[in-house]
TORRONU-252734 format. One record per residue (C-alpha): residue number from 1; x, y, z. Coordinates in steps of 0.2 Angstrom, whole numbers, plus 5000, padded with zeros to 4 digits. Layout:
N
- n | east | north | up
- NUM | X | Y | Z;
...
This chain:
452
- n | east | north | up
- 1 | 5000 | 5000 | 5000;
- 2 | 5007 | 5017 | 4995;
- 3 | 5026 | 5021 | 4994;
- 4 | 5036 | 5005 | 4991;
- 5 | 5054 | 5009 | 4990;
- 6 | 5065 | 5020 | 5002;
- 7 | 5049 | 5028 | 5009;
- 8 | 5041 | 5011 | 5012;
- 9 | 5055 | 5008 | 5024;
- 10 | 5046 | 5014 | 5039;
- 11 | 5028 | 5009 | 5037;
- 12 | 5016 | 5011 | 5051;
- 13 | 5004 | 5004 | 5042;
- 14 | 5011 | 5025 | 5052;
- 15 | 5017 | 5037 | 5039;
- 16 | 5034 | 5042 | 5045;
- 17 | 5048 | 5036 | 5034;
- 18 | 5038 | 5022 | 5026;
- 19 | 5020 | 5019 | 5020;
- 20 | 5009 | 5004 | 5023;
- 21 | 4994 | 4998 | 5032;
- 22 | 4991 | 4995 | 5050;
- 23 | 4982 | 5003 | 5063;
- 24 | 4964 | 5008 | 5057;
- 25 | 4956 | 5024 | 5062;
- 26 | 4939 | 5020 | 5057;
- 27 | 4928 | 5009 | 5047;
- 28 | 4912 | 5017 | 5040;
- 29 | 4900 | 5014 | 5026;
- 30 | 4905 | 5021 | 5009;
- 31 | 4893 | 5029 | 4997;
- 32 | 4902 | 5022 | 4982;
- 33 | 4894 | 5005 | 4976;
- 34 | 4901 | 4991 | 4966;
- 35 | 4897 | 4994 | 4948;
- 36 | 4883 | 4984 | 4940;
- 37 | 4879 | 4978 | 4957;
- 38 | 4868 | 4962 | 4959;
- 39 | 4858 | 4956 | 4974;
- 40 | 4870 | 4949 | 4987;
- 41 | 4867 | 4931 | 4992;
- 42 | 4872 | 4920 | 5007;
- 43 | 4889 | 4913 | 5007;
- 44 | 4892 | 4895 | 5000;
- 45 | 4895 | 4881 | 5012;
- 46 | 4913 | 4876 | 5017;
- 47 | 4922 | 4866 | 5004;
- 48 | 4934 | 4854 | 5012;
- 49 | 4941 | 4837 | 5016;
- 50 | 4942 | 4841 | 5034;
- 51 | 4940 | 4826 | 5046;
- 52 | 4924 | 4825 | 5056;
- 53 | 4922 | 4818 | 5074;
- 54 | 4906 | 4816 | 5083;
- 55 | 4897 | 4826 | 5069;
- 56 | 4909 | 4841 | 5071;
- 57 | 4925 | 4846 | 5061;
- 58 | 4941 | 4843 | 5070;
- 59 | 4951 | 4859 | 5069;
- 60 | 4969 | 4858 | 5062;
- 61 | 4982 | 4872 | 5058;
- 62 | 4989 | 4880 | 5043;
- 63 | 5007 | 4887 | 5040;
- 64 | 5012 | 4900 | 5028;
- 65 | 5030 | 4904 | 5023;
- 66 | 5033 | 4923 | 5026;
- 67 | 5043 | 4934 | 5014;
- 68 | 5051 | 4951 | 5016;
- 69 | 5062 | 4960 | 5030;
- 70 | 5063 | 4975 | 5040;
- 71 | 5077 | 4983 | 5030;
- 72 | 5078 | 4987 | 5016;
- 73 | 5060 | 4982 | 5011;
- 74 | 5050 | 4987 | 5026;
- 75 | 5037 | 4973 | 5026;
- 76 | 5033 | 4955 | 5029;
- 77 | 5020 | 4946 | 5019;
- 78 | 5013 | 4929 | 5014;
- 79 | 5006 | 4921 | 4998;
- 80 | 4988 | 4915 | 4999;
- 81 | 4977 | 4907 | 4986;
- 82 | 4960 | 4914 | 4984;
- 83 | 4946 | 4912 | 4972;
- 84 | 4938 | 4897 | 4962;
- 85 | 4949 | 4893 | 4953;
- 86 | 4962 | 4899 | 4965;
- 87 | 4975 | 4912 | 4961;
- 88 | 4990 | 4918 | 4971;
- 89 | 4990 | 4935 | 4980;
- 90 | 5003 | 4943 | 4991;
- 91 | 4996 | 4950 | 5007;
- 92 | 5004 | 4961 | 5021;
- 93 | 5003 | 4952 | 5037;
- 94 | 4994 | 4964 | 5049;
- 95 | 4990 | 4960 | 5067;
- 96 | 4985 | 4978 | 5069;
- 97 | 4968 | 4978 | 5059;
- 98 | 4954 | 4966 | 5056;
- 99 | 4949 | 4967 | 5038;
- 100 | 4958 | 4957 | 5024;
- 101 | 4956 | 4966 | 5007;
- 102 | 4963 | 4964 | 4989;
- 103 | 4965 | 4977 | 4976;
- 104 | 4950 | 4973 | 4966;
- 105 | 4945 | 4976 | 4947;
- 106 | 4927 | 4980 | 4950;
- 107 | 4932 | 4990 | 4940;
- 108 | 4946 | 4999 | 4949;
- 109 | 4945 | 5017 | 4952;
- 110 | 4962 | 5019 | 4960;
- 111 | 4974 | 5005 | 4962;
- 112 | 4993 | 5002 | 4961;
- 113 | 5001 | 4990 | 4950;
- 114 | 5004 | 4975 | 4960;
- 115 | 5014 | 4958 | 4959;
- 116 | 4998 | 4950 | 4952;
- 117 | 4983 | 4955 | 4942;
- 118 | 4969 | 4963 | 4952;
- 119 | 4956 | 4952 | 4959;
- 120 | 4941 | 4950 | 4948;
- 121 | 4925 | 4949 | 4959;
- 122 | 4909 | 4940 | 4954;
- 123 | 4892 | 4949 | 4957;
- 124 | 4884 | 4934 | 4966;
- 125 | 4897 | 4934 | 4980;
- 126 | 4893 | 4951 | 4987;
- 127 | 4891 | 4951 | 5006;
- 128 | 4873 | 4958 | 5010;
- 129 | 4872 | 4973 | 5021;
- 130 | 4862 | 4963 | 5033;
- 131 | 4875 | 4950 | 5036;
- 132 | 4882 | 4949 | 5054;
- 133 | 4899 | 4951 | 5047;
- 134 | 4894 | 4968 | 5039;
- 135 | 4887 | 4974 | 5056;
- 136 | 4903 | 4968 | 5065;
- 137 | 4914 | 4977 | 5053;
- 138 | 4904 | 4993 | 5056;
- 139 | 4904 | 4991 | 5075;
- 140 | 4885 | 4990 | 5075;
- 141 | 4881 | 5006 | 5065;
- 142 | 4865 | 5003 | 5055;
- 143 | 4867 | 5000 | 5036;
- 144 | 4855 | 5002 | 5022;
- 145 | 4848 | 4984 | 5020;
- 146 | 4841 | 4989 | 5004;
- 147 | 4858 | 4993 | 4996;
- 148 | 4861 | 4974 | 4993;
- 149 | 4880 | 4975 | 4998;
- 150 | 4891 | 4979 | 5012;
- 151 | 4902 | 4994 | 5008;
- 152 | 4917 | 4998 | 5018;
- 153 | 4930 | 5012 | 5020;
- 154 | 4946 | 5009 | 5031;
- 155 | 4959 | 5022 | 5035;
- 156 | 4976 | 5018 | 5043;
- 157 | 4987 | 5029 | 5054;
- 158 | 4999 | 5033 | 5039;
- 159 | 4984 | 5041 | 5031;
- 160 | 4982 | 5027 | 5018;
- 161 | 4965 | 5020 | 5014;
- 162 | 4955 | 5007 | 5005;
- 163 | 4937 | 5009 | 4999;
- 164 | 4927 | 4995 | 4993;
- 165 | 4914 | 4981 | 4996;
- 166 | 4914 | 4965 | 5006;
- 167 | 4913 | 4949 | 4996;
- 168 | 4914 | 4930 | 4999;
- 169 | 4926 | 4918 | 4990;
- 170 | 4936 | 4902 | 4993;
- 171 | 4953 | 4902 | 5002;
- 172 | 4963 | 4887 | 4997;
- 173 | 4972 | 4880 | 5012;
- 174 | 4984 | 4865 | 5015;
- 175 | 4982 | 4860 | 5033;
- 176 | 4995 | 4852 | 5045;
- 177 | 4984 | 4836 | 5046;
- 178 | 4988 | 4833 | 5027;
- 179 | 4970 | 4838 | 5022;
- 180 | 4965 | 4853 | 5011;
- 181 | 4951 | 4865 | 5014;
- 182 | 4942 | 4878 | 5004;
- 183 | 4933 | 4889 | 5017;
- 184 | 4922 | 4903 | 5010;
- 185 | 4927 | 4919 | 5019;
- 186 | 4922 | 4937 | 5018;
- 187 | 4935 | 4950 | 5013;
- 188 | 4936 | 4967 | 5005;
- 189 | 4936 | 4970 | 4987;
- 190 | 4946 | 4987 | 4987;
- 191 | 4943 | 4997 | 4971;
- 192 | 4949 | 5014 | 4977;
- 193 | 4965 | 5014 | 4987;
- 194 | 4973 | 5031 | 4992;
- 195 | 4991 | 5033 | 4998;
- 196 | 5004 | 5047 | 5002;
- 197 | 5012 | 5043 | 4985;
- 198 | 5001 | 5040 | 4970;
- 199 | 5006 | 5030 | 4955;
- 200 | 5018 | 5019 | 4965;
- 201 | 5019 | 5001 | 4962;
- 202 | 5015 | 4989 | 4976;
- 203 | 5025 | 4974 | 4982;
- 204 | 5008 | 4966 | 4989;
- 205 | 4991 | 4964 | 4982;
- 206 | 4982 | 4969 | 4999;
- 207 | 4982 | 4967 | 5018;
- 208 | 4979 | 4951 | 5028;
- 209 | 4970 | 4958 | 5044;
- 210 | 4973 | 4947 | 5059;
- 211 | 4965 | 4957 | 5073;
- 212 | 4952 | 4950 | 5085;
- 213 | 4937 | 4956 | 5076;
- 214 | 4923 | 4945 | 5069;
- 215 | 4928 | 4950 | 5051;
- 216 | 4946 | 4944 | 5052;
- 217 | 4951 | 4929 | 5042;
- 218 | 4956 | 4920 | 5059;
- 219 | 4939 | 4923 | 5067;
- 220 | 4930 | 4917 | 5052;
- 221 | 4941 | 4901 | 5051;
- 222 | 4938 | 4898 | 5069;
- 223 | 4919 | 4900 | 5068;
- 224 | 4919 | 4887 | 5053;
- 225 | 4929 | 4875 | 5064;
- 226 | 4944 | 4875 | 5052;
- 227 | 4957 | 4881 | 5065;
- 228 | 4956 | 4886 | 5083;
- 229 | 4956 | 4905 | 5086;
- 230 | 4975 | 4906 | 5088;
- 231 | 4988 | 4915 | 5076;
- 232 | 5007 | 4915 | 5078;
- 233 | 5021 | 4922 | 5068;
- 234 | 5040 | 4921 | 5068;
- 235 | 5049 | 4935 | 5059;
- 236 | 5067 | 4931 | 5055;
- 237 | 5080 | 4945 | 5057;
- 238 | 5088 | 4938 | 5041;
- 239 | 5072 | 4940 | 5031;
- 240 | 5057 | 4928 | 5029;
- 241 | 5049 | 4917 | 5043;
- 242 | 5032 | 4909 | 5045;
- 243 | 5014 | 4912 | 5050;
- 244 | 5002 | 4900 | 5057;
- 245 | 4984 | 4898 | 5061;
- 246 | 4979 | 4886 | 5075;
- 247 | 4988 | 4879 | 5090;
- 248 | 4998 | 4864 | 5083;
- 249 | 5015 | 4874 | 5082;
- 250 | 5013 | 4882 | 5099;
- 251 | 5027 | 4876 | 5111;
- 252 | 5021 | 4867 | 5127;
- 253 | 5034 | 4875 | 5137;
- 254 | 5047 | 4890 | 5138;
- 255 | 5034 | 4903 | 5132;
- 256 | 5031 | 4919 | 5142;
- 257 | 5013 | 4923 | 5143;
- 258 | 5003 | 4939 | 5147;
- 259 | 4984 | 4941 | 5148;
- 260 | 4977 | 4950 | 5133;
- 261 | 4971 | 4968 | 5138;
- 262 | 4956 | 4976 | 5130;
- 263 | 4957 | 4992 | 5140;
- 264 | 4956 | 5007 | 5128;
- 265 | 4960 | 4996 | 5113;
- 266 | 4946 | 4990 | 5101;
- 267 | 4953 | 4975 | 5092;
- 268 | 4972 | 4977 | 5094;
- 269 | 4983 | 4964 | 5103;
- 270 | 4989 | 4971 | 5119;
- 271 | 4998 | 4963 | 5133;
- 272 | 4993 | 4978 | 5144;
- 273 | 5003 | 4991 | 5152;
- 274 | 5022 | 4989 | 5154;
- 275 | 5037 | 4997 | 5163;
- 276 | 5051 | 5002 | 5152;
- 277 | 5069 | 4998 | 5157;
- 278 | 5086 | 5002 | 5148;
- 279 | 5097 | 4989 | 5156;
- 280 | 5092 | 4991 | 5174;
- 281 | 5087 | 5009 | 5173;
- 282 | 5069 | 5013 | 5173;
- 283 | 5065 | 5025 | 5159;
- 284 | 5046 | 5030 | 5160;
- 285 | 5039 | 5038 | 5176;
- 286 | 5023 | 5029 | 5173;
- 287 | 5018 | 5013 | 5164;
- 288 | 5015 | 5014 | 5145;
- 289 | 5001 | 5006 | 5135;
- 290 | 5007 | 4994 | 5122;
- 291 | 5000 | 4985 | 5106;
- 292 | 5009 | 4972 | 5095;
- 293 | 5007 | 4976 | 5077;
- 294 | 5015 | 4967 | 5062;
- 295 | 5008 | 4981 | 5051;
- 296 | 5021 | 4993 | 5058;
- 297 | 5039 | 4991 | 5052;
- 298 | 5047 | 5000 | 5067;
- 299 | 5042 | 5002 | 5085;
- 300 | 5035 | 5018 | 5091;
- 301 | 5035 | 5026 | 5109;
- 302 | 5025 | 5041 | 5114;
- 303 | 5035 | 5057 | 5116;
- 304 | 5040 | 5056 | 5135;
- 305 | 5046 | 5037 | 5135;
- 306 | 5054 | 5040 | 5118;
- 307 | 5064 | 5055 | 5124;
- 308 | 5069 | 5046 | 5140;
- 309 | 5075 | 5031 | 5129;
- 310 | 5084 | 5042 | 5117;
- 311 | 5093 | 5052 | 5132;
- 312 | 5098 | 5035 | 5140;
- 313 | 5106 | 5029 | 5124;
- 314 | 5115 | 5045 | 5120;
- 315 | 5122 | 5046 | 5138;
- 316 | 5129 | 5028 | 5136;
- 317 | 5137 | 5032 | 5119;
- 318 | 5144 | 5049 | 5124;
- 319 | 5161 | 5040 | 5130;
- 320 | 5162 | 5028 | 5115;
- 321 | 5170 | 5030 | 5098;
- 322 | 5153 | 5031 | 5090;
- 323 | 5147 | 5048 | 5083;
- 324 | 5130 | 5054 | 5080;
- 325 | 5126 | 5054 | 5061;
- 326 | 5113 | 5067 | 5054;
- 327 | 5114 | 5064 | 5036;
- 328 | 5107 | 5046 | 5034;
- 329 | 5091 | 5047 | 5025;
- 330 | 5085 | 5030 | 5031;
- 331 | 5081 | 5034 | 5049;
- 332 | 5081 | 5050 | 5060;
- 333 | 5094 | 5044 | 5074;
- 334 | 5110 | 5036 | 5068;
- 335 | 5128 | 5034 | 5073;
- 336 | 5143 | 5030 | 5063;
- 337 | 5160 | 5022 | 5068;
- 338 | 5177 | 5024 | 5062;
- 339 | 5173 | 5012 | 5048;
- 340 | 5155 | 5007 | 5041;
- 341 | 5147 | 4994 | 5051;
- 342 | 5142 | 4977 | 5042;
- 343 | 5130 | 4971 | 5055;
- 344 | 5123 | 4974 | 5072;
- 345 | 5136 | 4962 | 5079;
- 346 | 5149 | 4976 | 5075;
- 347 | 5141 | 4988 | 5087;
- 348 | 5130 | 4979 | 5099;
- 349 | 5143 | 4980 | 5113;
- 350 | 5139 | 4998 | 5115;
- 351 | 5120 | 4996 | 5118;
- 352 | 5110 | 4988 | 5132;
- 353 | 5095 | 4977 | 5132;
- 354 | 5078 | 4987 | 5131;
- 355 | 5065 | 4978 | 5142;
- 356 | 5046 | 4979 | 5143;
- 357 | 5040 | 4972 | 5160;
- 358 | 5021 | 4969 | 5157;
- 359 | 5013 | 4971 | 5174;
- 360 | 4997 | 4962 | 5172;
- 361 | 4994 | 4944 | 5179;
- 362 | 5010 | 4936 | 5184;
- 363 | 5021 | 4949 | 5175;
- 364 | 5030 | 4945 | 5159;
- 365 | 5046 | 4952 | 5152;
- 366 | 5049 | 4956 | 5134;
- 367 | 5068 | 4958 | 5131;
- 368 | 5074 | 4968 | 5116;
- 369 | 5092 | 4965 | 5112;
- 370 | 5101 | 4978 | 5100;
- 371 | 5095 | 4967 | 5085;
- 372 | 5077 | 4971 | 5090;
- 373 | 5079 | 4990 | 5089;
- 374 | 5095 | 4994 | 5078;
- 375 | 5096 | 4994 | 5059;
- 376 | 5112 | 4994 | 5049;
- 377 | 5109 | 5005 | 5034;
- 378 | 5117 | 5004 | 5017;
- 379 | 5128 | 5018 | 5023;
- 380 | 5135 | 5007 | 5037;
- 381 | 5127 | 5017 | 5050;
- 382 | 5118 | 5010 | 5066;
- 383 | 5101 | 5018 | 5067;
- 384 | 5087 | 5017 | 5080;
- 385 | 5072 | 5007 | 5073;
- 386 | 5062 | 5014 | 5088;
- 387 | 5054 | 5031 | 5083;
- 388 | 5044 | 5045 | 5091;
- 389 | 5026 | 5040 | 5089;
- 390 | 5019 | 5057 | 5094;
- 391 | 5027 | 5064 | 5079;
- 392 | 5019 | 5050 | 5069;
- 393 | 5002 | 5055 | 5076;
- 394 | 5000 | 5042 | 5089;
- 395 | 4991 | 5047 | 5105;
- 396 | 4991 | 5037 | 5121;
- 397 | 4998 | 5022 | 5112;
- 398 | 5015 | 5013 | 5110;
- 399 | 5018 | 5001 | 5096;
- 400 | 5029 | 4986 | 5095;
- 401 | 5032 | 4983 | 5077;
- 402 | 5041 | 4971 | 5066;
- 403 | 5059 | 4976 | 5071;
- 404 | 5056 | 4972 | 5089;
- 405 | 5046 | 4956 | 5086;
- 406 | 5060 | 4948 | 5075;
- 407 | 5067 | 4931 | 5080;
- 408 | 5053 | 4928 | 5092;
- 409 | 5039 | 4916 | 5090;
- 410 | 5024 | 4927 | 5095;
- 411 | 5007 | 4918 | 5098;
- 412 | 4990 | 4927 | 5100;
- 413 | 4979 | 4914 | 5108;
- 414 | 4961 | 4921 | 5107;
- 415 | 4954 | 4905 | 5115;
- 416 | 4963 | 4907 | 5131;
- 417 | 4964 | 4926 | 5130;
- 418 | 4983 | 4928 | 5132;
- 419 | 4998 | 4933 | 5121;
- 420 | 5015 | 4923 | 5122;
- 421 | 5032 | 4925 | 5115;
- 422 | 5049 | 4915 | 5115;
- 423 | 5065 | 4918 | 5106;
- 424 | 5066 | 4906 | 5091;
- 425 | 5076 | 4903 | 5075;
- 426 | 5063 | 4909 | 5063;
- 427 | 5071 | 4903 | 5047;
- 428 | 5066 | 4885 | 5052;
- 429 | 5049 | 4878 | 5058;
- 430 | 5049 | 4868 | 5074;
- 431 | 5045 | 4850 | 5072;
- 432 | 5042 | 4853 | 5053;
- 433 | 5040 | 4835 | 5048;
- 434 | 5024 | 4835 | 5059;
- 435 | 5017 | 4851 | 5051;
- 436 | 5013 | 4848 | 5033;
- 437 | 5029 | 4856 | 5025;
- 438 | 5042 | 4846 | 5016;
- 439 | 5057 | 4854 | 5024;
- 440 | 5059 | 4864 | 5040;
- 441 | 5072 | 4875 | 5033;
- 442 | 5063 | 4890 | 5026;
- 443 | 5078 | 4898 | 5017;
- 444 | 5072 | 4889 | 5002;
- 445 | 5057 | 4901 | 5000;
- 446 | 5067 | 4917 | 5002;
- 447 | 5069 | 4919 | 4983;
- 448 | 5051 | 4915 | 4978;
- 449 | 5045 | 4932 | 4979;
- 450 | 5055 | 4947 | 4973;
- 451 | 5054 | 4964 | 4981;
- 452 | 5059 | 4979 | 4971;
């Protein structure tokens, strides 16, 4: 969505140095209708080979290789097969929003050139305005039930947006129990996308919304009995990784768990308030509210905790050979050494661990090593991948984005209402032979999708 090269390198699905799609400001009915609209119909039944026990489907799991990286491309995405017959589409992995949508030739009013041809909708697959999913999408706001369709307009914190209509179609899934499923799911046919930079090509075809709302793909799969209402991801700092629905890959031990918090956040994933530490030094005078968002390339702190963090880092570096660099266009706060750095390993000895101590429940610690907040740019500088959220327009919200989630398996368990994480080698699946993939080494997938 939006600017896809250097500017994309800071997406919040927030608008700072990159553009993308992540934290929605609102969803409201749009006045525009799908051209030549026809009367919407009820969704077709689930198409699958799923096993049935005692008259009920037995939930399984599904695993997707993830492509992309934090730098230089600024996004992680998956390939999904959608339609009948199915066609591949690349979708931004976004835990910060609910609605999944594709650029859609309905015909398209405003779309970017993507990696695949735009999705072509069929008139008989419109979601009716009276459908419960339409009501859920609009948070109970009454819709015109005579319109024959469910319009949507979704806006993101980076001021990008998608306007369209909800439709039903099949998603082709290979499950970890060696069966296949073709569930019919509702998603957005986006025929009018707006971004900060128009006429830019896009590396993805749309957004995969994985929030907690009823319209999310995850919630729909759970309601149909295909998978449990659990989603997890493992983003590799070397690029790539994997995404899974269901609980088959969730470790039985070693995970750190925190209860989900709903205070002040609609459908975002939040482990609740946290205390912030730089090494052993407490940074924020008060606890900060945090959400986890894979739709954001970087992490963002509100002005006060950000300034406290930045001051602590600068204080530690004042007596080192590192000098602050102000001419790197990639990120606003950088340091250079006597010679260009090749990796975070060259500079990490000068930086401490940043920790978030989530205080709800039994307390849970998320430790961010220098690899989880530093980026080595093409100029060989070490730059902070934690930015000032207040400058990006965030209010009373701190976002933990892709950079700080790298090399962790993160699990959002909506069944048990808790969020867990553990450090992991994200370029390889755990117990891959048991989970429907031929090889646990995911490096073989790295070249399948080309980002430009």
